[in-house]
C-alpha positions in Angstrom: -7.5 22.7 12.5 -7.9 26.2 11.3 -4.5 27.4 12.5 -1.8 26.5 14.9 1.5 28.0 16.0 4.4 26.9 18.2 7.5 28.7 19.3 10.5 28.3 21.7 10.5 24.5 21.7 13.4 22.1 21.6 14.5 21.2 18.0 16.4 18.0 17.9 18.5 18.2 14.7 19.5 14.8 13.4 23.3 14.5 13.4 23.3 12.7 10.1 21.4 15.6 8.5 23.7 18.2 10.0 26.8 16.4 8.8 25.2 16.1 5.3 24.7 19.8 5.1 28.2 20.4 6.3 29.4 18.4 3.3 30.6 15.2 5.0 29.9 11.8 3.3 27.4 9.4 4.9 28.8 7.5 7.9 31.6 10.0 8.5 32.6 10.5 12.2 33.6 14.0 13.0 36.6 14.3 15.3 38.8 17.1 16.7 38.0 20.7 15.8 35.0 20.0 13.5 33.3 17.9 16.3 34.0 20.7 18.8 32.5 23.3 16.5 29.4 21.2 15.7 28.8 20.6 19.4 29.3 24.3 20.2 26.8 25.3 17.5 24.1 22.9 18.8 24.6 24.0 22.4 24.5 27.7 21.4 21.2 27.2 19.6 19.7 25.2 22.5 20.5 28.1 24.8 19.7 31.1 22.6 17.7 29.9 19.5 14.0 30.8 19.3 12.4 28.6 16.6 8.8 28.9 15.6 6.3 27.6 13.1 2.8 28.7 12.0 0.2 27.1 9.8 -3.2 28.1 8.6 -5.8 26.2 6.7 -6.8 28.5 3.8 -10.4 29.5 3.3 -10.2 28.6 -0.4 -7.8 27.0 -2.8 -8.1 25.8 -6.4 -6.2 25.4 -9.6 -6.6 27.8 -12.6 -4.9 27.6 -16.0 -1.9 29.6 -14.9 -1.4 28.1 -11.4 -3.5 28.2 -8.3 -5.8 30.6 -6.5 -5.2 30.8 -2.7 -7.8 32.8 -0.7 -8.6 34.9 -3.8 -4.9 35.5 -4.8 -3.4 34.0 -8.0 0.0 32.4 -7.9 1.9 30.8 -10.9 3.2 27.5 -9.7 3.0 24.7 -12.3 3.7 22.0 -9.7 0.9 23.1 -7.4 -1.5 23.4 -10.3 -0.7 19.9 -11.5 -1.1 18.5 -8.0 -4.5 20.2 -7.5 -5.8 19.0 -10.9 -4.5 15.4 -10.7 -5.8 14.8 -7.2 -8.9 17.0 -7.1 -7.5 18.8 -4.1 -10.1 21.1 -2.6 -8.0 22.9 0.1 -4.5 23.8 1.2 -2.5 24.7 4.3 -0.1 27.6 4.2 2.8 27.3 6.6 5.8 29.3 7.7 8.8 28.0 9.7 11.8 29.9 11.0 14.9 29.1 12.9 14.5 32.6 14.4 16.3 35.9 14.0 18.7 35.2 16.9 20.9 32.6 15.0 21.2 34.9 12.0 22.3 37.8 14.2 24.9 35.7 16.0 26.3 34.3 12.7 26.7 37.9 11.4 28.5 38.9 14.6 30.9 36.0 14.2 31.7 36.9 10.6 32.4 40.5 11.6 34.6 39.2 14.4 36.6 37.2 11.8 35.6 33.8 13.2 34.7 32.1 9.9 34.7 28.5 11.3 32.1 29.3 14.0 30.1 31.4 11.4 30.0 28.4 9.0 29.0 25.8 11.5 26.2 28.0 13.0 25.0 29.1 9.5 24.7 25.4 8.4 23.0 24.5 11.6 20.4 27.1 10.8 19.6 25.3 7.5 19.4 22.0 9.4 16.9 23.6 11.9 14.7 24.8 9.0 14.7 21.2 7.6 13.7 19.9 11.0 11.0 22.4 11.4 9.6 21.5 8.0 9.5 17.9 9.2 7.7 18.9 12.3 5.1 20.8 10.3 4.7 17.9 7.9 4.2 15.4 10.7 1.6 17.6 12.3 -0.3 17.8 9.1 -0.2 14.1 8.5 -1.5 13.4 12.0 -4.3 15.9 11.5 -5.3 14.7 8.0 -5.4 10.9 8.5 -8.5 10.7 10.8 -10.3 13.0 8.4 -9.5 10.7 5.4 -7.5 13.5 3.8 -4.2 13.3 2.1 -1.4 15.9 2.5 0.4 16.5 -0.8 4.0 17.5 -0.9 4.5 21.2 -0.4 5.7 23.8 -2.9 7.5 27.0 -2.2 8.4 30.2 -4.1 12.0 29.6 -5.3 11.4 26.0 -6.2 11.8 25.1 -9.9 8.3 25.9 -11.0 7.6 28.9 -8.8 9.1 32.3 -9.2 10.7 33.4 -5.9 9.3 36.9 -6.5 5.8 35.7 -5.6 7.1 35.1 -2.0 6.2 38.7 -1.2 2.5 38.2 -2.0 2.4 34.8 -0.4 3.8 36.2 2.9 1.2 39.0 2.8 -1.4 36.3 2.5 0.0 34.5 5.5 0.4 37.7 7.5 -3.3 38.3 7.6 -2.9 36.7 10.9 -0.2 37.5 13.5 2.9 35.3 13.2 4.7 34.1 16.3 8.0 35.7 15.1 9.5 38.3 12.8 9.4 37.5 9.1 9.7 39.8 6.1 10.2 39.4 2.4 12.6 41.6 0.4 11.7 42.9 -3.1 13.7 40.0 -4.6 11.5 37.5 -2.7 14.2 36.5 -0.3 13.1 36.0 3.3 14.5 37.7 6.4 15.5 36.0 8.6 16.9 33.9 5.8 16.7 30.7 7.8 12.9 30.5 7.1 10.6 28.8 4.7 7.1 29.4 3.3 5.2 26.3 2.1 1.8 25.5 0.6 0.5 22.0 1.2 -2.5 21.0 -1.0 -5.1 18.9 0.8 -7.0 16.2 -1.2 -9.4 13.4 -0.5 -7.5 10.2 0.4 -8.5 8.3 -2.6 -6.8 5.5 -4.5 -5.9 7.9 -7.3 -4.1 10.2 -4.9 -2.0 7.4 -3.3 -0.9 6.1 -6.7 0.8 9.4 -7.7 4.6 9.0 -7.6 5.1 12.5 -6.4 3.0 12.0 -3.3 6.0 11.6 -1.0 6.9 14.5 1.3 10.3 15.5 2.8 13.1 13.1 2.0 14.5 13.9 5.4 11.5 12.9 7.5 12.4 11.0 10.6 8.9 10.4 12.1 9.0 6.8 13.5 6.6 4.6 11.7 5.6 7.3 9.2 4.1 5.6 6.1 4.6 8.8 4.1 8.4 8.7 4.3 10.5 8.0 1.2 13.4 5.9 2.5 16.9 5.6 1.0 16.9 2.4 -1.0 20.2 0.4 -1.2 19.5 -0.6 -4.8 18.5 1.6 -7.7 14.9 2.3 -8.8 15.3 0.6 -12.1 16.0 -2.8 -10.4 13.2 -2.3 -7.9 10.8 -1.5 -10.7 11.8 -4.6 -12.5 11.5 -6.9 -9.4 8.2 -5.3 -8.5 6.8 -6.1 -11.9 8.3 -9.6 -12.4 8.9 -11.2 -8.9 6.3 -9.6 -6.6 2.6 -10.5 -6.3 0.3 -8.5 -4.1 -3.2 -9.2 -2.8 -5.2 -6.6 -0.9 -6.8 -7.7 2.4 -10.1 -6.5 3.9 -8.4 -4.5 6.6 -6.5 -2.3 4.1 -3.3 -4.3 4.2 -1.7 -6.7 1.7 -0.4 -10.2 1.4 2.7 -10.3 -0.7 4.8 -13.1 -2.2 8.3 -12.7 -3.8 10.5 -15.2 -5.7 14.2 -14.9 -5.2 16.6 -16.6 -7.6 20.3 -17.1 -6.8 23.1 -19.6 -6.9 25.2 -21.6 -4.5 28.8 -20.3 -3.9 30.2 -23.8 -4.3 29.4 -26.9 -6.3 29.6 -25.0 -9.6 26.9 -22.6 -8.8 23.7 -24.6 -8.5 20.5 -22.6 -9.0 18.5 -21.6 -5.9 14.9 -20.5 -5.7 13.3 -19.2 -2.4 9.8 -17.9 -1.8 9.1 -15.1 0.5 5.7 -14.3 2.0 4.8 -11.1 3.9 1.5 -10.0 5.4 1.1 -6.3 6.0 -1.5 -4.7 8.3 -3.5 -1.6 7.4 -2.1 1.3 5.5 -3.3 3.8 8.1 -1.2 2.0 10.7 1.9 2.3 8.6 1.7 -1.2 7.1 2.9 -3.2 10.2 4.5 -6.5 9.3 2.3 -9.2 10.8 3.8 -12.3 9.1 7.0 -13.1 7.3 8.2 -16.4 5.9 11.0 -17.7 3.8 11.4 -21.2 2.4 12.8 -23.1 -0.7 10.5 -22.9 -3.7 8.5 -26.0 -4.4 10.4 -28.3 -6.7 13.8 -26.6 -6.4 16.5 -28.7 -4.7 19.5 -26.4 -5.3 19.6 -25.5 -1.6 20.8 -29.1 -0.9 24.1 -28.1 -2.5 24.8 -25.2 -0.2 27.8 -25.8 2.0 26.0 -25.1 5.2 23.2 -27.5 4.2 25.7 -30.2 3.6 27.0 -29.6 7.2 23.7 -29.0 9.0 20.9 -30.5 6.8 17.4 -29.4 7.6 18.6 -27.5 10.7 19.6 -24.7 8.3 16.1 -24.6 6.8 14.7 -24.4 10.3 17.0 -21.5 11.1 15.9 -19.7 7.9 12.2 -20.2 8.7 12.6 -18.8 12.3 14.2 -15.6 11.2 11.4 -13.0 11.5 13.3 -10.0 12.8 10.9 -7.5 11.2 7.7 -8.7 12.8 5.9 -5.9 14.5 7.9 -3.2 12.6 6.2 -1.0 10.1 7.3 -1.5 6.5 9.1 1.9 6.5 11.0 1.0 9.7 12.0 -2.4 8.2 13.2 -0.8 5.0 15.2 1.8 6.9 17.0 -0.8 8.9 20.8 -0.9 8.3 21.7 -4.3 6.9 25.1 -5.9 6.0 26.3 -5.5 2.5 26.4 -9.2 1.8 26.2 -10.0 -2.0 26.5 -13.8 -1.8 23.7 -15.6 -3.6 23.5 -18.5 -1.1 21.7 -18.7 2.2 24.6 -20.1 4.3 25.2 -17.1 6.5 22.8 -15.0 8.5 24.2 -11.8 7.0 23.4 -13.1 3.5 19.9 -14.0 4.5 19.3 -10.6 6.2 20.6 -8.8 3.1 18.0 -10.7 1.0 15.2 -9.8 3.3 16.2 -6.2 2.8 15.9 -6.6 -1.0 12.4 -8.2 -0.6 11.1 -5.4 1.7 12.5 -2.6 -0.4 10.8 -4.1 -3.5 7.6 -4.3 -1.5 7.8 -0.7 -0.3 8.7 0.6 -3.7 5.7 -1.2 -5.3 3.3 0.3 -2.7 4.6 3.8 -2.7 6.6 4.6 -5.8 5.6 2.5 -8.7 2.2 3.0 -10.5 3.4 0.7 -13.3 2.7 -2.4 -11.2 -1.0 -1.8 -11.3 -1.3 -2.3 -7.6 -4.5 -0.9 -6.0 -3.3 1.7 -3.5 
């Protein structure tokens, strides 16, 4: 890939992301007038929007003391400089995405026509479109880089915390050495027009163990690419707990094919019989990283020497049939680790294993800890 561009293609905005940008809480169901406005905005864009994206592999890219040098032009971004130096990145891709000028023109027309509700829903949809286009660009880069044994680092853009937005003018000039598929200009302030647009620099580094251990090597939080091993999921427990469990309860052994064999110890108590102590061992076998860590084996059984399970009320009723049911529960087999972690699970906090919901909840904790250790936590000392 030296460059690629796309335009006028369907952009499937995720409803959850659109609602988040509109300010609704997770899980909210829009009804009545808001639902009508959201549906209208999506249908308007499907009929009239003209999104586009463009990306070009730069001829040269390197760090310098003040920031980075891209195709001979110096830019002052501390984040990019640090990523280049820490990963020995030797290249970069410069990208631009835009929801198109049409949606901005229509939003301005609605505002002048004193239709603020329609204006707001279309304006926010434009932001959601840009997020989705950034996802598409990132997924294209991931697909291109993986066979070449390259790693795509998270992008940085003028206006982000470590990069003065004023440099957007020069960055766009660098990009416009080639013809873009749509109109895009930068004001003296650095703001882009159309405003529903984004410039991004993605450093490219060798896919080494050092690169994969960096905690900032995760791209867009809103990525929805099925099976994407680069995605950072939303964990149901906080990072402090996951870090502690990864260090104290999880053991990982790399396999020859690039996967891992993992074991995890879960300690809990029964809900009756005065809270007898329980200990269960989990074992998971993951396939190769470059396939998204597919789950090839999963097992759960009482830890050797622990008999607390015999005091669980369901065990008293069912005996070893309960243990057999626990052993047969392998719902995640065949899924990638990211898919399994992203699965919605019941919020069952019971420490026992009597009910399927409680057991599914515990599998979620195990898999989240495993994902955290492989992607987020250099403290564990895991070879990645």
